[in-house]
Structure formats: structure tokens, C-alpha cells
N, C-alpha and C positions, 0 to 999 in steps of 0.2 A: 437478470443480473446486470447491474450497471457498470460501466467502465469508468474509472476515475478521470476527471476532466483533464488533467495536465499530463496525460500519458504521452502526448506528442513530444513534450520536452524531455520525457524519460529517455527517449531514444538516443539523445545525445550523450547522456551520462547515466548509465544503469546503476541503480542503488545496490544491486545484488550481483555478485560474481556469477558469470554464466555457468550453468549447471552441465554436468556430463549428460550423455544421452540417457542412461538408464534412470539417473536422478530426476532428469527433466521429464521423462515419461511418467514417473511416479507422481511428480508434481502436477502434471497435467491431469492425471486420473483424479487426484484429490480435488483439483479445481473443478473438474467436471462434476464431481459429487457435491459441490457447493461450498467447499472450504474457502472462505473469503481471504484468509492469509495466504494460502497456496495460490489463489488467483492473482493476488497482487504481486507475489514474487514471480510467478510465471510470466505475467505481463511485462515486468521489468526486465526479465531475461530475453523475451523474444522481441521487444520494442525496437532495439537497434537495427535488427534485420528487416523489420517491417518498415521502418523509416527509410533505409537504404533502398529497399525494393520500390517503394512508392516514388521516391525521388528519381530512381533510375528510369522508371517507366514514364513519369509525368514531367521531369525536369524540376530541379530544386526551386525555380522561380515560379512555377505554376501556381496561380492564386488559390487553387483548391487542393494543394497537396496535403495540407495539414487535415483537411476533411477526409481525404482518402485514407490517411494514417488512422484517424479515429475510427472510421467505418471498418477498416481492416481488423483493428483490434477487437472491435465489437463482434465482427463476423468470426473471428478466431475463437473467442469465448463461446459463442453460440454454437460453433462447430465442434467443440471438444467432445461432446457425447459420441460423435462419429469418428474420433481420432483413434486409430487402432494401434499406435505405438510402433508403427514400422519405420519411422524415422524420427530425428530430433524434433520436438515441437516447434523449434525456431524456424526449421525449413518448412513445416506445415504452415506456420504463420506467414512466412514469406510468400508462399504459393498464393494464399489468399489475398495477400497484399497486391501481388501482381494482377490478379484478376479484378480486384476491387479498383485499383488505380486505373487499369485499362477501361473499365466501365465508366469511371468518373471522367476520364479524358474524352471518351466518346460522346457523353452527355454534354460536356462543356463545349466540344467542337460543334455539336449540333446547335447549340444556343449561340455560338459565335462564329457563323459560317464565314464571314468576311475576314476574320483575323488572319494576319500573316504568321502562319506557325513556323515559317523558316527562321524567324528571329527568335533566338533563345539567348537568355542572359544568365545561364547557369554559371556558377563559380566565378563570377566577376569580383575579384577581390583586389583590383589594382594590378593584376598581372596582364601580360600581353595575351589577347584572346587568340585562340587557334580557331579561325573561322571555318576552316574545312572540317575540323572535329565537330564544331557546333552544327554545321549542316548535316554532318553524318548522323548526329544524334537525333536531330529533328526528323530526318527521313525515316530513321528506324522507328521512332515514336509514332509518326503518322502511319506507318505501315501496320503497326500493332492495332491501330484503330480499325483497320479495314480487314484484317485477317480473320479467319474463323477462330473461335475462342481457343481451341486446343493448340493451333499453330502459333497464335499470338503468345500464349503462355509459354510454349516451348522456346520460342525465339527470345523472349525477354529473360527467361531464367538461364538460357545457355550463353547468349551474347551480351546481355546487359549486366547480368549478375555472376556470370562465370561458372555456373553449376556444371557438374559433370552429368554424362548421360544417365549414370546410375542414380544420382540424387534426384533427377527429374523423374525417372521411373519410379523410384521409391515413394516420392510424395504424390505423384499423380495416379499410381496404380496401374500405369500403362507399361507393357513390356518394352524393353530397351529398343527393340526393332521398330516399335510403333513410334517411340520418341524420335528415333532417326528419320522415320518417314515424315513425321510432322515437321521436323527441322528442314528436311530436304524441300518440302513443298514451301515452307516459309522462305527459304533462301532462294528458291526459284522466283517467287514473287518479288523479293527484294531486287534480284538481278534485273527482272523486267522493269521495274521502276527506275533503276539506276540507268539501264541502257536507253531509256526514253529521254534522258537528259544528259547531254555530253559533259556538262559541268559537274554533275553528280558523279559520273564515271571517273572524272579526274580526282574529285575529292576522295573517292573510295580507292583510288589507285588501281582501278581495274584495267586489265588488258584483255585482249581476245583470249578466250578459253580460261580466263581466271575464274575462281569461285569466290563469291563475296563471303 
């Protein structure tokens, strides 16, 4: 099943009002059964979350962010037969987007080893740039490239998208305590990276015994 070419732009202005959870689950089931109209409506509903997730992980100015969005939407449709309806399909789609965007970032970084990833130009709209916040985003995104997949996903969902532990648990199928453990390990890795660079420690506002 193909995904409409212009779905990346749909994320900015959905044509269909977002569905409630039960309605969205039924929509997903019809789409999984091959209903083309349901598939289009479902994609329009989930696209805004997919776009936000991809941009959060990659940065809005990343040259491959639109590719990541398209790949995420394709992956979402292909994964619908495995969707069990335990959460809103938009959360399921966002989780796929986080994994896809992280993979795209990793491949991109491997191709451009010498690129200065500390320079980010997200949200440059004529306003004064918060350089410390820019560096924090760059550090977290770089860390996502290096962490094991489960930790990377948990960190992105929790700290870049603001998901609750329960939401992460529902979409990943992992117990809440497992999610906590993954986040703890990811935060420990983040702390080590920050502590290795005094400038980063200042950007993150860390003091001794603080937790990132």
C-alpha cells in the first residue's frame, strides 16, 4: 500500500479532526484491512505527531527530516497488522517516528563524519537564539545516536516529546519499571557526557549531585 506523496505537508495542517482513541483504533483496523479511505483519514490524523517526533529527534533544519517523516508514515501503515489497539494509533505512529528518525540520523552522521553537529539552526525565525538551549538539544540528539535502541527511544519520548511513563509503557509493551530502568541508564549516559565537558555542564545547569 503506497503512502500519498504530500503527507509531510499534511502534518502542519490536518484535513480531518483528530479522532478519539476508540474511533481511531477502529479506523486503524479498517486501514489494516485495506480500506483506502480509512488509511487516508488515519494518516491525516497521525501525521502531526509524526512530524513533531521526527523534528524533535533530528532538528527541524536537518536535511533528511522530511524523508524520515515519509519513512515513518510508510512504516506505520506497514505495521498496522501488528497494532493491538492498546493505545491511540497516533502514539503508536510517534513511537515508530522516533525509531525511524533516530536511524536516519545515525546513517546521516555516518556519511558526514566531519560535520559539526553542535551547530543547529532550529527555529531561526528572526528571534534571538538561545545558544545554550541549542547546544542542549544537539547533545541530546547526538546521545540518541549512540544509545541502545530501547534507551534512545525512551529518552526521546520522555524528554523530547514529554510522554508519561505510562504512555511509553503502553506503546512499547514494556512494563513501567522497565521504562524507568531504560530512562535511568539513558540519563546516566547523558550525565557522563555532560560531566566530560564543563561548558555543557553549565549549559545544562548541573551542579554536584544534580540529575539531568
